[in-house]
C-alpha positions in Angstrom: 132.1 85.1 79.9 130.2 88.4 79.5 126.5 88.6 80.3 124.3 88.8 77.2 120.7 89.8 76.6 118.2 86.9 76.3 116.4 86.0 73.1 112.6 86.1 73.0 112.7 82.2 73.2 114.9 82.5 76.3 112.3 84.8 77.8 109.4 82.6 76.9 110.7 79.2 78.2 110.4 79.9 82.0 106.9 81.4 81.5 105.7 78.4 79.4 107.2 76.0 82.0 105.5 77.9 84.8 102.1 77.9 83.1 102.3 74.2 82.4 103.3 73.3 85.9 100.7 75.5 87.6 98.0 74.2 85.3 99.1 70.6 86.1 99.1 71.6 89.8 95.5 72.8 89.7 94.4 69.8 87.6 96.0 67.2 89.9 95.5 68.8 93.3 92.5 71.1 92.9 91.9 73.5 95.8 94.9 72.0 97.6 97.3 73.2 94.9 98.3 76.3 96.9 99.3 74.1 99.9 102.6 72.9 98.4 102.2 72.0 94.7 102.1 75.6 93.4 105.3 76.3 95.5 107.0 73.4 93.8 105.9 74.6 90.4 107.4 78.1 91.1 110.6 76.4 92.4 111.0 74.3 89.2 110.3 77.3 87.0 113.0 79.2 88.8 115.4 76.4 88.2 114.7 76.7 84.5 115.2 80.5 84.5 118.5 80.0 86.4 119.8 77.6 83.7 118.9 80.2 81.0 120.7 82.8 83.0 123.8 80.7 83.4 123.7 80.0 79.6 123.7 83.7 79.0 126.8 84.3 81.1 125.3 85.3 84.5 127.2 83.9 87.4 125.4 81.8 90.0 126.5 84.2 92.8 124.8 87.1 91.0 121.6 85.2 90.5 121.6 84.0 94.1 122.1 87.5 95.3 119.1 88.7 93.2 117.0 85.8 94.7 117.9 86.8 98.3 117.1 90.5 97.5 113.8 89.5 96.0 112.8 87.5 99.0 113.9 90.3 101.3 111.4 92.7 99.6 108.6 90.4 100.8 109.7 90.4 104.5 107.5 93.4 105.3 104.5 91.5 104.0 105.6 88.4 106.0 105.5 90.4 109.2 102.0 91.6 108.4 100.9 88.1 107.6 102.2 86.7 110.9 100.5 89.6 112.8 97.2 89.0 110.9 97.3 85.3 111.9 97.7 86.3 115.6 95.0 89.0 115.2 92.4 86.6 113.9 93.1 84.2 116.7 92.9 86.7 119.5 89.9 88.5 118.0 88.0 85.1 118.0 88.9 84.6 121.6 88.0 88.2 122.6 84.6 88.0 120.9 85.4 90.7 118.4 84.8 88.6 115.3 81.9 86.6 116.9 80.2 89.9 117.8 80.6 91.2 114.2 79.0 88.0 113.0 76.2 88.2 115.5 75.1 91.7 114.6 75.7 91.0 110.9 73.2 88.2 111.1 70.7 90.4 112.7 71.1 93.4 110.4 72.0 92.3 106.9 69.2 91.4 104.5 70.2 88.4 102.3 69.1 90.0 99.1 71.3 93.1 99.7 74.1 91.2 101.4 76.6 91.0 98.5 76.2 94.6 97.4 76.3 95.8 101.1 79.4 93.7 101.7 81.1 95.3 98.7 80.1 98.8 99.7 81.1 98.4 103.4 84.5 97.1 102.5 85.0 99.9 100.0 84.2 102.5 102.7 86.5 100.9 105.3 89.4 100.5 102.8 89.0 104.0 101.6 89.1 105.3 105.2 92.2 103.3 106.2 94.0 102.8 102.9 94.5 99.1 103.3 92.8 96.2 101.5 94.6 93.7 103.6 93.5 95.1 106.9 89.9 95.4 105.6 89.9 91.8 104.5 91.4 90.6 107.8 88.8 92.4 109.9 85.5 93.2 108.2 86.1 90.5 105.5 86.5 87.7 108.0 83.3 88.7 109.8 81.4 88.9 106.5 82.5 85.5 105.5 81.1 84.3 108.8 77.8 86.1 108.2 77.5 84.6 104.7 77.9 81.1 106.1 75.3 81.9 108.7 72.9 83.1 106.0 73.6 80.2 103.8 75.1 82.4 101.1 78.0 81.5 98.7 81.4 82.1 100.3 82.9 82.6 96.8 80.5 85.4 95.8 81.0 87.0 99.3 84.8 86.8 98.9 84.4 88.4 95.4 82.4 91.2 97.0 84.9 91.7 99.8 87.9 91.8 97.4 86.0 94.2 95.0 85.2 96.6 97.8 88.6 96.4 99.5 90.5 97.1 96.3 88.2 99.9 95.2 88.7 101.7 98.6 92.4 101.0 98.6 92.8 102.2 95.0 91.3 105.7 95.6 92.5 106.3 99.2 95.4 108.8 99.6 96.5 106.7 102.6 97.2 103.6 100.4 100.8 102.6 99.7 100.0 101.6 96.0 98.1 104.8 95.4 101.2 106.8 96.5 103.6 104.5 94.7 102.0 104.7 91.2 102.3 108.5 90.8 105.8 108.4 92.4 106.9 106.0 89.7 105.1 107.8 86.8 106.1 111.3 87.9 102.5 112.6 88.5 100.9 114.4 91.5 99.1 112.2 94.0 95.8 114.0 94.0 95.9 114.6 90.2 96.4 110.8 90.0 93.4 110.1 92.2 91.2 112.5 90.3 92.2 110.9 87.0 91.6 107.4 88.4 88.0 108.2 89.3 87.1 108.2 85.6 87.7 104.4 85.4 87.3 103.4 89.0 83.9 104.9 90.0 82.0 103.5 86.9 83.7 100.1 87.4 82.6 100.0 91.0 79.1 101.2 90.2 78.8 98.3 87.7 80.1 95.9 90.3 77.5 97.0 92.8 74.7 96.6 90.2 75.9 93.1 89.4 76.0 92.1 93.1 72.6 93.6 93.6 71.2 91.6 90.6 72.8 88.4 92.0 71.3 89.0 95.4 67.8 89.5 94.1 67.8 86.9 91.3 69.1 83.9 93.2 67.4 82.0 96.0 68.9 83.7 99.0 66.0 83.3 101.4 67.5 83.3 104.9 67.4 80.1 106.8 66.1 81.7 110.1 66.4 78.4 111.9 70.1 78.3 111.1 70.5 82.0 111.9 68.9 81.4 115.3 71.1 78.4 115.9 74.3 80.3 115.2 73.1 83.3 117.2 72.3 81.1 120.2 75.7 79.3 120.0 77.4 82.7 119.8 75.6 84.0 122.9 76.2 80.7 124.8 79.9 80.7 124.2 80.9 84.4 124.0 79.9 87.6 125.8 78.3 89.5 122.9 78.2 93.3 123.3 79.6 96.4 121.7 82.5 96.5 124.1 84.0 93.6 122.1 84.2 95.9 119.0 86.6 98.4 120.7 89.7 96.6 119.3 88.3 97.0 115.8 87.7 100.7 116.3 91.2 101.2 117.8 92.8 99.4 114.8 90.9 101.4 112.3 91.8 104.6 114.1 95.5 103.7 114.0 95.2 102.9 110.3 93.6 106.3 109.6 96.4 108.0 111.6 98.9 106.3 109.2 100.4 104.1 111.8 102.4 101.5 109.7 100.5 98.2 109.0 102.7 95.8 110.9 102.6 97.6 114.3 98.9 98.4 113.8 97.9 94.8 113.2 100.1 93.5 115.9 98.8 96.0 118.5 95.3 95.0 117.4 96.3 91.3 118.2 97.7 92.3 121.6 94.6 94.3 122.4 92.4 91.3 121.4 94.3 89.2 124.0 93.7 91.9 126.7 90.1 92.1 125.8 89.7 88.4 126.1 91.1 88.4 129.6 88.9 91.4 130.6 85.5 90.6 128.9 85.5 86.8 128.0 86.2 85.4 131.5 83.6 82.6 131.3 85.0 81.4 128.0 88.6 81.7 129.3 87.6 79.6 132.3 86.4 76.8 130.0 89.5 76.8 127.9 92.4 77.2 130.3 94.1 74.3 132.0 92.6 73.6 135.4 95.6 72.0 137.1 97.8 75.2 137.1 97.5 78.7 138.4 94.7 80.6 136.5 97.0 83.5 135.6 99.6 81.2 134.2 97.0 79.1 132.5 95.5 82.3 130.8 99.0 83.3 129.6 99.6 79.8 128.2 96.3 79.9 126.4 96.9 83.3 124.8 100.4 82.2 123.9 99.0 79.1 122.2 96.4 81.1 120.3 99.1 83.5 119.0 100.9 80.7 117.3 98.3 78.0 116.7 95.0 79.9 116.5 91.7 79.7 118.3 89.6 76.5 118.4 86.3 75.9 120.1 84.0 72.9 120.5 80.4 74.1 120.3 79.0 70.6 119.7 78.4 71.5 116.0 81.2 70.7 113.6 80.2 73.3 111.0 80.0 76.0 113.7 83.3 74.9 115.1 84.9 75.7 111.7 83.1 79.0 111.5 84.3 80.1 114.9 87.9 78.8 114.8 91.0 80.0 113.0 94.0 82.2 113.0 97.4 81.8 114.5 100.8 82.6 113.1 101.3 79.0 112.1 98.3 79.2 109.7 100.2 81.8 107.7 103.4 79.7 107.2 102.1 78.1 104.0 101.3 81.5 102.5 104.8 82.7 103.5 106.3 79.7 101.7 104.3 80.6 98.6 105.4 84.2 98.8 109.1 83.2 99.1 109.0 80.9 96.1 107.1 83.5 94.0 109.5 86.3 94.9 112.5 84.1 94.1 111.1 83.4 90.6 110.3 87.0 89.9 113.6 88.3 91.1 115.4 85.7 88.9 113.7 86.5 85.7 114.1 90.3 86.3 117.8 90.0 87.0 118.6 88.0 83.8 116.5 90.4 81.6 113.6 88.2 80.7 110.9 90.8 81.5 112.8 93.6 79.8 112.8 91.4 76.6 109.0 91.1 76.7 108.5 94.8 77.0 110.8 95.5 74.1 108.8 93.1 72.0 105.5 94.6 73.1 106.5 98.2 72.2 107.3 97.1 68.7 103.6 96.4 68.2 102.2 99.2 70.4 101.7 101.9 67.7 98.6 103.7 68.9 97.8 105.2 72.3 95.1 102.6 72.8 97.6 99.7 72.1 100.2 101.4 74.3 97.9 101.6 77.3 96.6 98.1 76.6 100.2 96.8 76.5 100.9 98.5 79.8 97.9 96.9 81.5 98.9 93.5 80.0 102.5 94.0 81.2 101.3 94.9 84.7 99.2 91.7 84.8 102.0 89.5 83.5 104.3 91.1 86.1 101.8 90.2 88.8 101.8 86.6 87.5 105.6 86.3 87.2 106.9 88.3 90.1 103.9 87.6 92.4 104.0 91.0 93.9 101.7 94.0 93.3 104.5 96.6 94.1 106.7 95.0 91.4 103.7 95.2 89.0 103.7 98.9 89.5 107.4 99.7 89.7 108.7 97.6 86.9 106.2 98.5 84.1 106.3 102.1 85.3 110.1 102.3 84.8 109.8 100.4 81.5 107.1 102.5 79.9 107.7 106.0 81.4 110.0 107.2 78.7 107.6 105.9 75.9 104.7 107.8 77.4 106.8 111.0 77.5 107.9 110.5 73.9 104.3 110.2 72.8 103.4 113.4 74.7 101.1 111.6 77.2 100.7 113.2 80.6 102.1 111.2 83.5 98.7 110.7 85.1 97.8 108.4 82.1 100.7 106.1 83.1 100.0 106.2 86.9 96.3 105.4 86.4 97.1 102.6 84.0 99.6 101.1 86.5 96.9 100.9 89.1 94.2 99.7 86.6 96.5 96.8 85.5 98.7 96.2 88.5 97.1 96.9 91.9 93.7 95.4 91.3 94.6 92.3 89.4 97.0 91.1 92.1 94.4 89.3 94.3 93.1 87.3 91.3 96.3 85.3 91.1 96.6 82.4 93.6 100.4 82.6 94.0 100.6 86.4 94.1 101.2 87.8 97.6 97.8 89.4 97.5 96.0 86.4 96.2 97.8 84.1 98.7 96.9 86.6 101.5 93.2 86.7 100.6 93.1 82.9 100.5 94.7 82.7 104.0 92.3 85.2 105.5 89.0 84.5 103.8 89.6 80.8 103.4 88.3 81.0 99.8 90.7 80.3 96.8 91.2 83.0 94.3 90.3 80.4 91.7 86.8 80.4 93.2 86.2 84.1 93.9 88.1 85.6 90.9 85.0 85.3 88.6 83.0 87.3 91.2 85.5 90.0 91.9 83.6 92.2 89.4 85.4 95.4 90.1 88.8 93.9 89.6 87.7 92.4 86.3 85.8 95.3 84.9 88.3 98.1 85.7 91.1 97.0 83.4 88.6 96.4 80.6 87.0 99.8 81.0 90.5 101.4 81.0 91.3 99.8 77.7 87.9 101.0 76.2 88.7 104.5 77.4 92.2 104.3 75.8 90.9 103.3 72.3 88.1 105.8 72.4 90.4 108.6 73.6 88.3 109.2 76.7 90.2 111.2 79.4 93.6 110.6 77.8 95.5 113.7 78.8 98.3 115.2 76.7 101.2 117.2 77.9 100.5 121.0 77.4 102.3 122.3 75.6 104.2 119.4 74.1 107.9 119.4 75.0 108.9 119.9 71.4 106.6 123.0 71.1 107.9 124.3 74.4 111.4 124.1 73.1 110.5 125.9 69.9 108.8 128.7 71.9 111.9 129.0 74.1 114.2 129.1 71.1 112.1 131.9 69.4 112.0 133.9 72.7 
């Protein structure tokens, strides 16, 4: 039996099933939906897609191979996730994160906190080209500071995500910023300059909104709680600028374009070394007393790498603030990533996404509707394939020829891929980016998405630009004109 193209109904059924199951998951399990129920929803939706593929003549071996390939694409992210889990644990033990929290409590004004957090994450992410590394380092500390100041973790997470993805989006060091022009056929720096027209105004609006929230809500600092947290930090950790050296080393490696996995893992190892060198009093309290101290220290660090750091300060809420990390803490996220990639690979292989794009192009008559359709396709790809790289590559391949046919410069497509793909990925709980942010910041995307102002505003502004014809560049001269001129010559 030969393979045949799916109908629009075929393409719609797995998506409808997925939406229904994910909605039921959130309704029945609430914030716990990403700890198993969402994975089951993705698994069941994959099964429905497989049935449709078999109906259309695809052999099981072909579909299974696509699933395995799809999962393999996420293995790089899995290595980073495991390393981040280890890094958070050792940076708690080494005093790096507690020191960041301590100085943050002393320096950050509650009224400016959300805007300052957004701006700080934007600067760091732009410098190193990684929203993930920014969230795992500066972001974790800012969440701790927010809890110390009595501020909303959801708004703080929204500010962190906004800043991290702004910096990531315009940094020439970012993987997605390099991927988008490569797919669209535009120059990297032309792409970045063209993105500034939608990115900078969106970020400026986001900063204004965070400032308004900071000054219009009751964010008076609870100095008694700040003093309590500061005292607990000083009692349990050696707080000094030496503890921040692992952070500076990690940021330097990132700026030097050392790949993310070794950068983060070296940062985790450095945190372990720093704990042994500079947190000796804390180590003495935590190690087992009935064995050799050197072996006990090795066992403790080994445990923190896989299970994370825990501490008993006598205050349950502060214990939660100062504990976390470990590779094991990332296993649920990895499970979610595997299920999501399996679903995305299946629907791509059997042609369901291609069917949607063909249907979209039928209605995309104007430049505005074409760019809007591209943004919508990027977002839907983020939802269905659960991977921001797929949300750039697949729509880029699908729409490139149409942009050329309409005489639109490649930078229009590369900018649109980022406006619709890169920055919407952390808003989706089962997307690799959304799952990662949840694991690191301990705030669900369902809670922070409404406050990720930059990520929400940028696609809308891009659509407005498209319909108004603002900064929509044409090929000069058009290919048809160039051919006529060549013929006359």
